PAZAPA-4460 file (N, C-alpha, C; in steps of 0.05 Angstrom, whole numbers, plus 32768, in hexadecimal, padded with zeros to 4 digits):
% residues 202
    n_x    n_y    n_z   ca_x   ca_y   ca_z    c_x    c_y    c_z   seq   type   mol
   7D14   7CAC   80A3   7D15   7C9B   80BA   7D0B   7CA9   80D4     1      X     A
   7D13   7CC3   80D7   7D0A   7CD2   80EE   7CEC   7CD5   80EF     2      X     A
   7CE0   7CDA   80D7   7CC2   7CDC   80D6   7CB6   7CC2   80DD     3      X     A
   7CC1   7CAC   80D4   7CB6   7C92   80DB   7CB7   7C8E   80F9     4      X     A
   7CCD   7C95   8106   7CD0   7C91   8123   7CBB   7CA2   8132     5      X     A
   7CB6   7CBA   812A   7CA3   7CCC   8138   7C86   7CC2   8135     6      X     A
   7C81   7CB5   811E   7C65   7CAD   8119   7C5D   7C93   8127     7      X     A
   7C70   7C84   8131   7C69   7C6A   813D   7C58   7C6F   8156     8      X     A
   7C41   7C62   8157   7C2F   7C66   816E   7C33   7C51   8183     9      X     A
   7C29   7C56   819A   7C2A   7C42   81B0   7C13   7C2F   81AC    10      X     A
   7C19   7C15   81B0   7C04   7C00   81AD   7C01   7BF1   81C6    11      X     A
   7BEC   7BE1   81C7   7BE6   7BD1   81DF   7BDE   7BB5   81D7    12      X     A
   7BE1   7BA2   81E8   7BDA   7B86   81E3   7BBF   7B7F   81F0    13      X     A
   7BAF   7B70   81E1   7B97   7B64   81EC   7B83   7B78   81F7    14      X     A
   7B7D   7B8E   81E8   7B67   7B9F   81EE   7B6C   7BB6   8202    15      X     A
   7B84   7BB8   820D   7B89   7BCF   821F   7B8C   7BE8   820E    16      X     A
   7B80   7BFE   8217   7B80   7C17   8207   7B9C   7C23   8204    17      X     A
   7BA1   7C2D   81EC   7BBA   7C3C   81E8   7BB6   7C57   81F5    18      X     A
   7BCC   7C63   81FD   7BCB   7C7D   820B   7BCE   7C93   81F6    19      X     A
   7BB8   7CA1   81EE   7BB9   7CB5   81D9   7BCA   7CCD   81E1    20      X     A
   7BD9   7CD8   81CD   7BEA   7CEE   81D3   7BDB   7D09   81D4    21      X     A
   7BC3   7D0B   81C9   7BB5   7D24   81C8   7B9E   7D25   81DD    22      X     A
   7B9C   7D11   81EE   7B88   7D11   8202   7B6D   7D05   81F9    23      X     A
   7B6A   7CFF   81E0   7B51   7CF4   81D5   7B51   7CD6   81DA    24      X     A
   7B39   7CCA   81DA   7B38   7CAD   81DD   7B42   7C9F   81C5    25      X     A
   7B4D   7C88   81C9   7B59   7C78   81B3   7B50   7C5B   81B5    26      X     A
   7B47   7C4F   81A0   7B3E   7C33   81A1   7B56   7C21   81A5    27      X     A
   7B52   7C09   81B1   7B67   7BF7   81B6   7B72   7BEC   819B    28      X     A
   7B8C   7BE7   819B   7B99   7BDB   8184   7BA6   7BC1   818D    29      X     A
   7B9E   7BAB   8182   7BA8   7B91   818B   7BAF   7B7F   8174    30      X     A
   7BC2   7B6E   8179   7BC9   7B58   8168   7BC1   7B3E   8177    31      X     A
   7BAC   7B31   816D   7BA1   7B1A   817B   7BAD   7B01   8170    32      X     A
   7BB9   7AF1   8182   7BC8   7AD9   8179   7BB8   7AC0   817E    33      X     A
   7BBA   7AAD   816B   7BAE   7A93   816E   7BC2   7A7E   8165    34      X     A
   7BCB   7A6C   8178   7BC4   7A6C   8194   7BD1   7A83   81A3    35      X     A
   7BC7   7A89   81BB   7BD1   7AA0   81C9   7BE1   7A9A   81E2    36      X     A
   7BE6   7A80   81E7   7BF6   7A78   81FE   7C0B   7A63   81F8    37      X     A
   7C03   7A4E   81EB   7C15   7A37   81E7   7C15   7A2E   81CA    38      X     A
   7C2D   7A2A   81BF   7C30   7A1F   81A4   7C37   7A02   81A7    39      X     A
   7C27   79F1   8199   7C2B   79D4   819B   7C38   79C8   8182    40      X     A
   7C4D   79B9   8186   7C5B   79AB   8171   7C56   798D   8174    41      X     A
   7C4B   7980   815F   7C42   7965   8161   7C51   7952   814F    42      X     A
   7C59   793B   815A   7C66   7926   814B   7C53   790E   8147    43      X     A
   7C54   7901   8130   7C46   78E8   812D   7C5A   78D2   8127    44      X     A
   7C72   78D9   811D   7C87   78C6   8117   7CA2   78D4   8118    45      X     A
   7CB7   78C5   8118   7CD2   78D0   811C   7CD9   78E5   8108    46      X     A
   7CD2   78E2   80EE   7CDB   78F4   80D9   7CC9   790C   80D5    47      X     A
   7CB6   790F   80E7   7CA5   7927   80E5   7CB5   7940   80EA    48      X     A
   7CAC   7956   80DD   7CB7   7971   80E2   7CA0   7981   80EE    49      X     A
   7C9D   7981   8108   7C86   798E   8115   7C85   79AC   810E    50      X     A
   7C6D   79B5   810A   7C68   79D1   8103   7C51   79DB   8114    51      X     A
   7C51   79F5   8118   7C3B   7A03   8125   7C35   7A1C   8116    52      X     A
   7C1C   7A23   8114   7C14   7A3C   8107   7C09   7A50   811B    53      X     A
   7C13   7A68   8119   7C0A   7A7D   812B   7BFB   7A92   811A    54      X     A
   7BE3   7A98   8121   7BD3   7AAC   8113   7BD3   7AC6   8123    55      X     A
   7BD7   7ADC   8114   7BD8   7AF7   8121   7BC4   7B08   8114    56      X     A
   7BAE   7B0F   8123   7B98   7B1E   8118   7B9A   7B3B   8122    57      X     A
   7B98   7B4E   810F   7B98   7B6B   8115   7B7B   7B73   811A    58      X     A
   7B74   7B79   8133   7B59   7B7F   813B   7B52   7B9C   8137    59      X     A
   7B65   7BAD   812F   7B5F   7BC9   812C   7B50   7BCF   8113    60      X     A
   7B44   7BE7   8112   7B34   7BEF   80FB   7B44   7BFD   80E5    61      X     A
   7B5A   7C0B   80ED   7B68   7C1B   80D9   7B86   7C1D   80DE    62      X     A
   7B91   7C0B   80EE   7BAD   7C0B   80F5   7BBC   7BF3   80EA    63      X     A
   7BD1   7BF7   80DB   7BE2   7BE1   80D2   7BF5   7BDA   80E9    64      X     A
   7BF8   7BC1   80EE   7C0B   7BB8   8103   7C22   7BA8   80F7    65      X     A
   7C39   7BAA   8104   7C50   7B9A   80FC   7C56   7B87   8112    66      X     A
   7C5F   7B6F   810B   7C66   7B5B   8120   7C82   7B50   811B    67      X     A
   7C8D   7B45   8131   7CA7   7B38   8130   7CA6   7B20   8143    68      X     A
   7CB1   7B09   813A   7CB0   7AF1   814A   7CCD   7AE9   8152    69      X     A
   7CD0   7AE4   816C   7CEA   7ADB   8177   7CE6   7AC1   8185    70      X     A
   7CFC   7AB2   8189   7CFB   7A99   8198   7D14   7A96   81A8    71      X     A
   7D11   7A88   81BE   7D29   7A82   81CF   7D3A   7A6C   81C4    72      X     A
   7D31   7A5F   81AE   7D40   7A4A   81A1   7D41   7A4F   8183    73      X     A
   7D50   7A63   817B   7D50   7A6B   815E   7D5C   7A56   814C    74      X     A
   7D6D   7A44   8156   7D79   7A2F   8145   7D66   7A17   8142    75      X     A
   7D52   7A15   8153   7D3F   79FF   8152   7D27   7A05   8140    76      X     A
   7D1F   7A1E   813E   7D07   7A24   812F   7D0C   7A36   8117    77      X     A
   7CFC   7A32   8102   7CFC   7A44   80EB   7CE1   7A53   80ED    78      X     A
   7CE3   7A6D   80EB   7CCB   7A7E   80ED   7CC7   7A8C   80D3    79      X     A
   7CAF   7A88   80C6   7CAA   7A95   80AC   7C8E   7AA1   80AC    80      X     A
   7C8C   7ABB   80A9   7CA1   7ACF   80A8   7CA9   7AD6   80C5    81      X     A
   7CC3   7ADE   80C9   7CCB   7AE6   80E4   7CC0   7B02   80EC    82      X     A
   7CB9   7B12   80D8   7CAD   7B2C   80DD   7C9B   7B33   80C5    83      X     A
   7C88   7B45   80C9   7C76   7B4C   80B3   7C63   7B61   80BD    84      X     A
   7C4C   7B64   80AE   7C38   7B77   80B6   7C1C   7B6B   80B2    85      X     A
   7C09   7B77   80BF   7BED   7B6E   80BD   7BDB   7B87   80BA    86      X     A
   7BCC   7B87   80A4   7BBA   7B9E   80A0   7BA1   7B9B   80B2    87      X     A
   7B92   7BB0   80B6   7B7B   7BB0   80C8   7B67   7B9A   80C0    88      X     A
   7B5E   7B8A   80D3   7B4A   7B75   80CD   7B55   7B5D   80BF    89      X     A
   7B6F   7B5B   80BB   7B7B   7B44   80AD   7B8B   7B33   80C0    90      X     A
   7B92   7B1B   80B7   7BA1   7B08   80C7   7BBB   7B00   80B9    91      X     A
   7BD0   7AFF   80C7   7BEA   7AF5   80BD   7BEE   7AD9   80C7    92      X     A
   7BF8   7AC7   80B6   7BFE   7AAC   80BE   7C1C   7AA8   80C0    93      X     A
   7C25   7A9F   80D7   7C42   7A9B   80DC   7C47   7A7E   80E1    94      X     A
   7C59   7A72   80D1   7C5F   7A56   80D2   7C78   7A52   80E3    95      X     A
   7C76   7A40   80F7   7C8D   7A3A   8108   7C93   7A1C   8104    96      X     A
   7CAB   7A16   80FA   7CB2   79FA   80F4   7CCC   79F4   8102    97      X     A
   7CD0   79DB   810A   7CE7   79D2   8119   7CFC   79C7   8107    98      X     A
   7D15   79CC   810D   7D2C   79C1   80FE   7D2D   79A3   8100    99      X     A
   7D34   7996   80EA   7D33   7978   80E8   7D45   796B   80FD   100      X     A
   7D5C   7976   8103   7D6E   7969   8116   7D62   7967   8132   101      X     A
   7D52   797B   8139   7D46   797B   8153   7D2D   796A   8155   102      X     A
   7D1F   7967   813F   7D06   7957   813F   7D0D   793A   8145   103      X     A
   7D22   792F   8138   7D2A   7913   813C   7D34   790F   8159   104      X     A
   7D44   7922   8162   7D4F   7920   817D   7D39   7920   8192   105      X     A
   7D26   7932   818F   7D10   7933   81A2   7CFE   791A   81A1   106      X     A
   7CFA   790F   8189   7CEB   78F7   8186   7CF7   78E0   8197   107      X     A
   7D11   78DD   8195   7D1E   78C8   81A4   7D1F   78CE   81C1   108      X     A
   7D20   78E7   81C9   7D1E   78EE   81E5   7D03   78E5   81F0   109      X     A
   7CEE   78E8   81DF   7CD3   78E0   81E7   7CD1   78C1   81EA   110      X     A
   7CDE   78B3   81D7   7CDE   7896   81D9   7CEC   788D   81F2   111      X     A
   7D02   789A   81F9   7D11   7892   8211   7D05   789B   822B   112      X     A
   7CF1   78AC   8229   7CE6   78B8   8242   7CD2   78A6   8250   113      X     A
   7CCB   788F   8243   7CB9   787B   824F   7C9E   7888   8258   114      X     A
   7C93   7898   8246   7C78   78A3   824B   7C78   78BE   8258   115      X     A
   7C8E   78C7   8263   7C8F   78E2   826F   7C8F   78F8   825A   116      X     A
   7C81   790E   825F   7C7F   7923   824C   7C9A   7931   8249   117      X     A
   7CA1   7937   8230   7CB9   7946   822A   7CB4   7963   822F   118      X     A
   7CC1   796E   8243   7CBD   798A   8249   7CCE   799C   8238   119      X     A
   7CC4   79B4   8232   7CD3   79C7   8222   7CD2   79E2   822F   120      X     A
   7CE9   79EF   822E   7CEA   7A0B   8238   7CEA   7A1F   8221   121      X     A
   7CE7   7A15   8208   7CE7   7A27   81F1   7CCF   7A3B   81F3   122      X     A
   7CD5   7A53   81EC   7CC0   7A68   81EC   7CC2   7A79   81D3   123      X     A
   7CAC   7A85   81CC   7CAA   7A98   81B6   7CA0   7AB2   81C1   124      X     A
   7CA9   7AC8   81B4   7CA0   7AE2   81BB   7C97   7AF0   81A2   125      X     A
   7C7E   7AF9   81A2   7C73   7B08   818C   7C71   7B26   8194   126      X     A
   7C7F   7B37   8185   7C7E   7B53   818A   7C6D   7B61   8174   127      X     A
   7C60   7B77   817B   7C52   7B86   8167   7C52   7BA3   816D   128      X     A
   7C4D   7BB3   8159   7C4D   7BD0   815C   7C3D   7BDC   8145   129      X     A
   7C34   7BF5   8148   7C26   7C03   8133   7C39   7C0B   811D   130      X     A
   7C31   7C07   8104   7C40   7C10   80ED   7C39   7C2D   80E8   131      X     A
   7C4D   7C3F   80E7   7C48   7C5C   80E2   7C39   7C5F   80C7   132      X     A
   7C28   7C73   80C5   7C19   7C78   80AC   7C2C   7C7E   8095   133      X     A
   7C42   7C8C   809B   7C55   7C93   8086   7C62   7C7A   807B   134      X     A
   7C68   7C67   808C   7C74   7C4E   8083   7C60   7C3D   8073   135      X     A
   7C47   7C3C   807D   7C33   7C2C   806F   7C2D   7C37   8054   136      X     A
   7C2B   7C51   8051   7C25   7C5D   8037   7C3C   7C5A   8023   137      X     A
   7C55   7C58   802E   7C6C   7C55   801C   7C71   7C38   8014   138      X     A
   7C6C   7C25   8026   7C74   7C0A   8020   7C5E   7BF6   801D   139      X     A
   7C46   7BFC   8028   7C31   7BE8   802A   7C18   7BED   8019   140      X     A
   7C1A   7C01   8007   7C03   7C07   7FF6   7C09   7C00   7FD9   141      X     A
   7BF4   7BF8   7FCA   7BF8   7BF2   7FAE   7C08   7BD8   7FAA   142      X     A
   7C15   7BD6   7F93   7C26   7BBE   7F8E   7C3F   7BC0   7F9E   143      X     A
   7C43   7BAD   7FB0   7C5A   7BAE   7FC2   7C6E   7B98   7FBB   144      X     A
   7C87   7B9E   7FBE   7C9D   7B8A   7FBA   7CA1   7B7D   7FD5   145      X     A
   7C9B   7B63   7FD7   7C9C   7B55   7FF1   7CB7   7B57   7FFE   146      X     A
   7CCC   7B53   7FEE   7CE7   7B53   7FF9   7CEE   7B6F   8004   147      X     A
   7CE6   7B83   7FF5   7CEB   7B9F   7FFE   7CDC   7BA5   8017   148      X     A
   7CC3   7B9C   8019   7CB2   7BA1   8030   7CBF   7B93   8049   149      X     A
   7CC7   7B7A   8046   7CD3   7B6B   805D   7CEC   7B79   8066   150      X     A
   7CFC   7B82   8054   7D15   7B90   805B   7D0E   7BAA   806A   151      X     A
   7CFA   7BB9   8060   7CF2   7BD2   806D   7CE7   7BCD   8089   152      X     A
   7CD8   7BB8   808C   7CCC   7BB1   80A6   7CE3   7BAA   80BA   153      X     A
   7CF7   7B9C   80B0   7D0E   7B95   80C1   7D1B   7BAE   80CB   154      X     A
   7D1F   7BC2   80B9   7D2B   7BDB   80C1   7D19   7BEA   80D5   155      X     A
   7CFE   7BE8   80D0   7CEB   7BF5   80E2   7CEE   7BEA   80FF   156      X     A
   7CF2   7BD0   8101   7CF4   7BC4   811B   7D0E   7BCD   8129   157      X     A
   7D23   7BD2   811A   7D3B   7BDD   8127   7D35   7BF8   8133   158      X     A
   7D26   7C09   8124   7D1F   7C23   812E   7D0D   7C21   8147   159      X     A
   7CFA   7C0F   8146   7CE8   7C0B   815C   7CF8   7C03   8176   160      X     A
   7D0A   7BF1   8172   7D1B   7BE9   8189   7D2B   7BFF   8195   161      X     A
   7D37   7C0F   8183   7D47   7C26   818D   7D35   7C3B   819B   162      X     A
   7D1D   7C3F   8191   7D0B   7C52   819D   7D02   7C49   81B9   163      X     A
   7CFD   7C2F   81BB   7CF4   7C24   81D5   7D09   7C26   81EA   164      X     A
   7D22   7C23   81E2   7D38   7C26   81F5   7D3D   7C43   81FD   165      X     A
   7D37   7C56   81EB   7D3D   7C72   81F0   7D26   7C80   81FF   166      X     A
   7D0E   7C76   81FE   7CF7   7C84   8209   7CE8   7C73   821D   167      X     A
   7CD8   7C80   822F   7CC9   7C71   8242   7CB0   7C64   8236   168      X     A
   7CA3   7C72   8224   7C8B   7C67   8217   7C92   7C50   8204   169      X     A
   7C88   7C39   8209   7C8F   7C22   81F9   7C7E   7C21   81E0   170      X     A
   7C8A   7C1B   81C9   7C7C   7C18   81B0   7C78   7BFB   81A8   171      X     A
   7C86   7BEA   81B6   7C85   7BCD   81AF   7C76   7BBF   81C6   172      X     A
   7C63   7BAE   81BE   7C55   7B9D   81D1   7C5C   7B80   81CC   173      X     A
   7C60   7B70   81E1   7C69   7B55   81DE   7C56   7B41   81EA   174      X     A
   7C55   7B29   81DF   7C45   7B13   81E9   7C57   7AFA   81E8   175      X     A
   7C59   7AEC   81FE   7C69   7AD4   81FF   7C58   7ABB   81FD   176      X     A
   7C62   7AA7   81EF   7C54   7A8E   81EC   7C67   7A77   81F4   177      X     A
   7C5C   7A63   8202   7C6C   7A4B   8209   7C68   7A36   81F3   178      X     A
   7C76   7A20   81F5   7C74   7A0B   81E2   7C6E   79F0   81F0   179      X     A
   7C62   79DE   81E0   7C5C   79C4   81EA   7C62   79AF   81D5   180      X     A
   7C6E   7999   81DD   7C74   7983   81CA   7C61   796C   81CF   181      X     A
   7C55   7962   81B9   7C42   794C   81BC   7C4C   7934   81AA   182      X     A
   7C4C   791C   81B7   7C54   7904   81A9   7C3E   78EF   81AB   183      X     A
   7C3E   78DB   819A   7C29   78C6   819C   7C29   78B9   81B7   184      X     A
   7C11   78B1   81C0   7C0F   78A3   81DA   7C1C   7888   81D9   185      X     A
   7C27   787F   81EF   7C34   7865   81F1   7C4C   7863   81DE   186      X     A
   7C59   7879   81D9   7C6F   7879   81C5   7C85   7866   81CE   187      X     A
   7C8D   7866   81E7   7CA4   7856   81F0   7C9E   7838   81EF   188      X     A
   7C85   7831   81EE   7C7E   7814   81ED   7C7A   780A   81D0   189      X     A
   7C77   781C   81BE   7C72   7815   81A2   7C8A   7819   8190   190      X     A
   7C9E   7828   8199   7CB6   782D   8189   7CCE   7822   8198   191      X     A
   7CDF   7814   8189   7CF7   7808   8196   7D0A   781E   819E   192      X     A
   7D19   781A   81B4   7D2C   782F   81BD   7D40   7835   81A7   193      X     A
   7D4B   784D   81A8   7D5E   7855   8193   7D76   7842   8192   194      X     A
   7D81   783F   817A   7D99   782F   8175   7D94   7811   8178   195      X     A
   7D7B   7809   817B   7D74   77EC   817D   7D61   77E5   8166   196      X     A
   7D64   77CE   815A   7D51   77C6   8144   7D36   77C1   8150   197      X     A
   7D21   77C5   813F   7D06   77C3   8148   7CFF   77A7   8152   198      X     A
   7D0E   7792   8149   7D08   7776   8151   7D17   776E   816A   199      X     A
   7D27   7780   8175   7D37   7778   818C   7D25   7771   81A4   200      X     A
   7D2C   775C   81B2   7D1D   7754   81C9   7D27   7761   81E2   201      X     A
   7D17   775D   81F8   7D1F   7769   8211   7D37   775B   821C   202      X     A
***
């Protein structure tokens, strides 16, 4: 574990150069996100379970990156996988889905809003860091056991967090994303208010 902690390098987001420890130039290491600002969750009917997909591309040539996804509303969203790794030049796909109880509630909020947009303060945070070579050679080469790898990455993130708290040089880079809810146009005029039958008159 001590070797793993020492080997973790400093990373940067969106093309800013890492600060090399030996004075030599170092190419930028980035995790490029798509979308990179706002995650959109779309409803077409009440029973929909809105989903969003986040793509994380490792733009480096020879560095394995690890990522971790957090949200301000952990009971509302399911994140799969919540953490993982991306090899150089590859892309990880992260599925974000909403809990059923919230989808129905938000649908009816939209019906009752009479055309006003439902605002959301929900946010996601994607963190990433360089995977130490010692860790990559031990867990990420050859035939890997997915469960064992995920458990090892979870432990790696604990070490990364402790190191960031203890030292000035940060090893974790973060990117925040907002959310947006989209509902069908003219929803309040085409769907009867909640608790009323569809044939009810004015």
